[in-house]
C-alpha positions in Angstrom: 13.1 -65.3 -24.3 9.8 -64.4 -26.0 8.8 -60.8 -25.4 5.5 -60.6 -23.6 3.2 -57.5 -23.6 0.1 -57.2 -21.4 -2.3 -54.3 -22.1 -5.8 -53.6 -20.9 -8.4 -52.4 -23.4 -12.0 -51.5 -22.4 -14.5 -52.1 -25.1 -18.3 -51.7 -24.7 -21.3 -50.2 -26.6 -22.4 -46.6 -26.9 -19.4 -44.6 -28.2 -18.2 -43.9 -31.6 -14.4 -44.1 -31.0 -12.6 -47.0 -32.7 -9.3 -48.8 -32.4 -7.8 -50.8 -35.3 -6.1 -54.1 -34.5 -4.6 -56.2 -37.3 -6.7 -54.5 -39.9 -10.0 -55.2 -38.2 -11.9 -52.3 -36.6 -12.9 -52.7 -33.0 -15.1 -50.2 -31.1 -13.4 -48.8 -28.0 -15.9 -47.7 -25.4 -16.4 -47.1 -21.8 -15.7 -49.9 -19.4 -18.3 -51.3 -17.1 -21.4 -51.7 -19.3 -23.7 -54.7 -18.9 -22.9 -56.2 -22.3 -19.1 -56.0 -22.0 -17.3 -59.1 -21.0 -13.7 -59.7 -19.9 -11.5 -61.4 -22.4 -7.7 -62.0 -22.8 -6.1 -62.0 -26.2 -2.9 -63.9 -26.7 -1.0 -64.1 -30.0 1.7 -66.4 -31.2 4.4 -64.3 -29.6 2.5 -64.4 -26.3 1.7 -60.7 -26.4 -1.3 -60.4 -24.1 -4.2 -57.9 -24.1 -6.9 -58.0 -21.5 -10.1 -56.5 -22.9 -13.6 -55.7 -21.7 -15.3 -56.1 -25.1 -18.9 -56.5 -26.3 -20.1 -59.3 -28.6 -20.4 -57.1 -31.7 -16.7 -56.2 -31.5 -15.9 -59.9 -31.1 -18.1 -60.9 -34.0 -16.4 -58.2 -36.2 -12.9 -59.2 -35.2 -13.1 -62.9 -35.8 -15.9 -63.0 -38.4 -18.4 -65.3 -36.6 -22.1 -65.1 -36.2 -24.1 -64.1 -33.1 -25.4 -67.7 -32.7 -21.8 -68.9 -32.5 -20.8 -66.4 -29.9 -24.0 -67.3 -27.9 -22.4 -70.7 -27.3 -19.8 -68.9 -25.1 -22.4 -67.1 -22.9 -21.9 -68.4 -19.3 -25.6 -67.5 -18.6 -26.8 -70.1 -21.1 -26.3 -73.8 -20.5 -24.8 -75.0 -23.8 -23.1 -78.4 -23.9 -19.4 -78.8 -24.7 -18.9 -77.7 -28.3 -16.0 -77.3 -30.8 -17.1 -75.5 -34.0 -14.9 -74.7 -37.0 -15.7 -71.5 -38.9 -14.0 -69.8 -41.8 -11.6 -67.8 -39.8 -12.0 -69.1 -36.2 -12.6 -72.1 -34.0 -15.4 -71.5 -31.4 -14.7 -73.6 -28.4 -16.9 -74.1 -25.3 -15.6 -76.7 -22.8 -17.4 -75.8 -19.6 -15.3 -73.1 -17.9 -13.0 -72.8 -21.0 -14.7 -70.5 -23.4 -12.4 -69.4 -26.2 -12.1 -68.3 -29.8 -9.1 -69.5 -31.7 -7.9 -67.9 -35.0 -4.8 -68.7 -37.0 -2.8 -66.0 -35.2 -4.4 -65.4 -31.8 -6.6 -66.8 -29.0 -9.4 -65.0 -27.2 -10.2 -66.6 -23.9 -13.1 -65.5 -21.7 -13.0 -64.7 -18.0 -9.2 -64.9 -17.6 -9.5 -64.1 -13.8 -11.5 -67.2 -13.1 -9.8 -69.6 -10.8 -10.2 -72.5 -13.2 -9.1 -70.4 -16.2 -5.9 -69.0 -14.7 -4.0 -72.3 -15.1 -5.1 -72.4 -18.7 -3.7 -68.9 -19.3 -0.4 -70.0 -17.8 -0.2 -73.0 -20.0 -0.9 -70.9 -23.1 2.0 -68.7 -22.2 4.2 -71.7 -22.0 3.0 -73.6 -25.0 2.1 -71.1 -27.6 5.6 -69.6 -28.4 7.2 -70.9 -31.5 10.8 -71.1 -32.7 11.4 -69.2 -35.9 14.4 -68.8 -38.1 15.6 -65.6 -36.3 15.3 -67.1 -32.9 17.1 -70.3 -34.1 20.2 -68.3 -35.0 20.7 -67.0 -31.5 18.7 -69.4 -29.4 21.4 -72.1 -29.0 20.6 -75.5 -27.7 17.3 -74.6 -26.0 15.8 -73.7 -29.4 17.0 -76.9 -30.9 15.4 -78.9 -28.2 12.0 -77.1 -28.6 12.1 -76.7 -32.3 9.6 -79.6 -32.8 6.8 -77.3 -31.7 7.0 -75.5 -35.0 5.4 -78.4 -36.8 2.0 -77.8 -35.4 -0.1 -74.8 -36.6 -0.9 -72.2 -34.0 -4.6 -73.1 -33.7 -3.7 -76.7 -33.0 -1.2 -75.8 -30.2 -4.0 -73.6 -28.6 -6.6 -76.4 -29.1 -4.3 -78.9 -27.5 -3.8 -76.7 -24.4 -7.6 -76.4 -24.0 -8.2 -80.1 -24.6 -5.5 -81.1 -22.2 -6.8 -78.6 -19.6 -10.4 -80.0 -19.7 -9.3 -83.6 -19.7 -7.0 -83.0 -16.8 -9.7 -81.1 -15.0 -12.2 -84.0 -15.3 -9.5 -86.5 -14.4 -8.7 -84.7 -11.2 -12.4 -84.4 -10.3 -12.8 -88.1 -10.9 -9.8 -89.0 -8.8 -11.2 -86.8 -5.9 -14.5 -88.5 -6.3 -13.0 -92.0 -6.2 -10.9 -91.1 -3.2 -14.1 -90.1 -1.3 -16.5 -92.7 -2.7 -14.8 -96.0 -2.3 -14.1 -95.7 1.5 -17.7 -94.4 2.0 -19.1 -97.4 0.2 -17.0 -99.8 2.1 -18.1 -98.1 5.4 -21.7 -98.4 4.3 -21.5 -102.1 3.7 -20.0 -102.6 7.1 -22.5 -100.4 8.9 -25.8 -99.3 7.5 -26.7 -96.0 9.1 -28.6 -92.8 8.1 -25.3 -90.8 8.1 -23.5 -93.3 5.8 -26.6 -93.5 3.5 -26.8 -89.7 3.1 -23.1 -89.5 2.4 -23.3 -92.1 -0.3 -26.4 -90.4 -1.8 -24.5 -87.1 -2.1 -21.5 -88.8 -3.7 -23.7 -90.6 -6.2 -25.3 -87.3 -7.2 -21.9 -85.7 -7.7 -20.8 -88.7 -9.8 -24.0 -88.5 -11.9 -23.3 -84.8 -12.7 -19.6 -85.4 -13.4 -20.4 -88.3 -15.7 -22.8 -86.2 -17.7 -20.2 -83.5 -18.2 -17.5 -86.0 -19.2 -19.9 -87.7 -21.6 -20.6 -84.4 -23.3 -16.9 -83.7 -23.9 -16.4 -87.3 -25.2 -19.4 -87.1 -27.5 -18.1 -83.8 -29.0 -14.6 -85.3 -29.7 -16.2 -88.4 -31.2 -18.4 -86.2 -33.4 -15.3 -84.5 -34.8 -13.4 -87.7 -35.3 -16.3 -89.2 -37.3 -16.5 -86.3 -39.7 -13.5 -85.4 -41.8 -15.2 -82.2 -43.1 -15.6 -80.9 -39.5 -11.9 -81.6 -38.9 -10.9 -79.9 -42.1 -12.8 -76.8 -40.9 -10.4 -76.5 -38.0 -7.3 -76.1 -40.3 -7.3 -72.3 -40.1 -3.7 -71.8 -41.2 -4.3 -74.0 -44.2 -7.4 -72.0 -45.2 -5.6 -68.8 -44.6 -2.7 -69.7 -46.8 -4.9 -71.0 -49.6 -7.3 -68.1 -49.5 -7.4 -65.9 -52.6 -9.3 -62.6 -53.3 -12.8 -62.9 -54.8 -12.5 -60.2 -57.4 -10.0 -57.5 -56.6 -9.0 -55.8 -53.4 -12.4 -54.2 -52.9 -14.2 -57.6 -53.1 -11.6 -59.1 -50.8 -12.2 -56.5 -48.2 -15.9 -56.8 -48.5 -15.6 -60.6 -48.1 -13.6 -60.3 -45.0 -16.0 -57.8 -43.5 -19.1 -59.9 -44.1 -19.3 -63.0 -41.9 -22.6 -64.0 -43.6 -21.3 -64.0 -47.1 -18.0 -65.4 -46.0 -19.8 -68.3 -44.4 -21.9 -69.0 -47.5 -19.0 -69.2 -49.9 -16.4 -70.7 -47.6 -17.1 -74.3 -48.5 -17.3 -73.5 -52.2 -13.9 -71.8 -52.0 -12.4 -74.8 -50.3 -13.9 -77.2 -52.8 -12.4 -75.2 -55.7 -9.0 -75.2 -54.1 -9.0 -78.9 -53.4 -7.9 -79.7 -56.9 -4.9 -77.4 -56.5 -3.8 -78.3 -53.0 -3.5 -82.0 -52.6 -3.4 -82.0 -48.8 -6.7 -80.2 -48.4 -8.4 -83.4 -47.1 -5.4 -84.5 -45.0 -6.6 -84.4 -41.4 -4.3 -86.9 -40.0 -2.4 -84.5 -37.7 -5.6 -83.2 -36.2 -7.1 -86.7 -36.0 -4.1 -87.9 -34.0 -4.5 -84.9 -31.7 -8.2 -85.4 -31.1 -7.9 -89.2 -30.8 -5.2 -88.8 -28.0 -7.5 -86.7 -25.9 -10.6 -88.8 -26.8 -8.8 -91.8 -25.3 -7.9 -89.8 -22.2 -11.5 -88.6 -21.7 -12.8 -92.0 -22.5 -10.5 -93.5 -19.8 -12.0 -91.0 -17.3 -15.5 -92.0 -18.4 -14.6 -95.6 -17.8 -13.4 -94.8 -14.3 -16.7 -93.2 -13.6 -18.6 -96.1 -15.1 -16.6 -98.5 -12.9 -17.5 -96.3 -9.9 -21.2 -96.4 -10.9 -21.1 -100.2 -11.1 -19.5 -100.4 -7.7 -22.2 -98.1 -6.3 -24.9 -100.3 -8.0 -23.3 -103.4 -6.5 -23.2 -101.8 -3.1 -26.9 -100.8 -3.4 -27.8 -104.4 -4.3 -25.9 -105.6 -1.3 -27.6 -103.1 1.0 -31.0 -104.1 -0.4 -30.2 -107.7 0.3 -29.1 -106.8 3.8 -32.3 -104.8 4.4 -34.4 -107.6 3.0 -32.8 -110.0 5.5 -33.4 -107.6 8.4 -37.0 -107.2 7.2 -37.5 -111.0 7.1 -36.0 -111.2 10.6 -38.5 -108.6 11.9 -41.4 -110.5 10.2 -40.3 -113.7 11.9 -40.0 -112.0 15.3 -43.4 -110.5 14.8 -44.9 -113.9 13.9 -43.3 -115.5 17.0 -44.6 -112.8 19.2 -48.1 -112.9 17.7 -48.2 -116.7 18.1 -47.0 -116.5 21.7 -49.7 -113.9 22.4 -52.4 -116.2 21.0 -51.2 -119.1 23.1 -51.0 -117.1 26.2 -54.5 -115.8 25.5 -55.8 -119.3 25.6 -54.0 -120.0 28.9 -55.3 -116.7 30.3 -58.9 -117.7 29.2 -58.7 -120.9 31.3 -57.3 -118.8 34.2 -60.2 -116.3 33.9 -62.8 -119.0 33.9 -61.6 -120.7 37.0 -60.9 -117.3 38.7 -64.5 -116.1 38.6 -66.1 -115.7 42.1 -69.2 -117.8 41.3 -70.1 -120.7 43.6 -70.0 -124.1 41.8 -70.9 -127.4 43.5 -68.1 -129.2 41.5 -65.5 -126.9 43.1 -66.1 -128.6 46.5 -63.6 -131.2 47.6 -61.7 -131.1 44.2 -58.6 -129.1 45.1 -56.3 -131.7 43.5 -57.7 -130.6 40.0 -55.9 -127.3 40.2 -52.5 -128.6 39.2 -53.9 -130.6 36.4 -55.8 -127.7 35.0 -52.6 -125.6 35.1 -50.4 -128.3 33.5 -52.9 -129.2 30.7 -53.5 -125.6 29.8 -49.8 -124.9 29.6 -49.2 -128.0 27.4 -52.1 -127.2 25.2 -50.8 -123.6 24.7 -47.3 -124.8 23.9 -48.6 -127.3 21.4 -50.6 -124.6 19.6 -47.5 -122.4 19.5 -45.4 -125.1 17.9 -48.0 -126.0 15.4 -48.2 -122.3 14.2 -44.4 -122.2 13.9 -44.2 -125.4 12.0 -47.0 -124.4 9.7 -45.3 -121.0 9.0 -42.0 -122.8 8.1 -43.8 -125.3 5.9 -45.4 -122.5 4.0 -42.0 -120.6 3.7 -43.2 -117.7 5.7 -40.1 -117.8 7.9 -36.6 -119.0 7.5 -35.3 -122.2 9.1 
């Protein structure tokens, strides 16, 4: 059983006290300042330290620039990013904001509901089997001994990639569960309630698709560039690193992220002739490709859902057009009937006027003929209007 230690360290600006951790100074200050943020540090032995630490202490500890740390600021909307630096991997995958080194992981906001499962998975996956444990571990260590083959940074990176891919897959499944029945209900009954429900689901799908697309694009960017993948091999760079010029220069190099960043590529280039596997990124490529396929599958599900929504919209538009045409036909029929009845009413009005006419005397038999002829004339006019409208294609058959 791997020993697990959990400590709490408050780090913030404005005091001069300092604590030393693994040879890197870290300012220890009063907890609760505005610039301090909650982090959890987990090393290869799953020793945990919860810290409220400011950005300057983080930059000094892992040797990264302020612009790299700015990517992890939750107040800024940065897209999903995985950056390889000389001594660290800066990782921003939505709610997962972490810094990975060759020996430890710094994870931001460990108390967040979406981050807690990631912390639990790190505790389970990060421990390694070493020679001392193998002597006393028995069968259990033999079964899990394969985990030693992956460097620490890759085990941590795999946990984060698996977490974000599983998170998006779960959100996609939930969206599919809600969307397909809602779309089917809308096709069977077009109503304001169903239309509003589908509108909200489509908005949620659009936002989720954009988030999944950003993760997929970042993985694709890494897979397309071997140099970027080589930057993520922290253990290899750590093992191949050599002092610049004596111990003083080495210490100055480690304490200067600016200078270290400038000469890092030159150092690796000079060591490539000595270490034949410097450009071998097959292990990382297989890891990234596996999760690229998983996130691409999630994106395909969202694309299929979008196509289904588009097909439903087309069907609804056709249905609405049919209803609109039916209303136009009804309006035409009513207007035609009104015109014909107006003609009939005109005849009625003429003969209904209380004016004495000599031709009204002794011609009572003409009343029925006037009524019959007026009705027939109005009906003929109505039929002619309808036939003309159909001939011109104004109404359906």
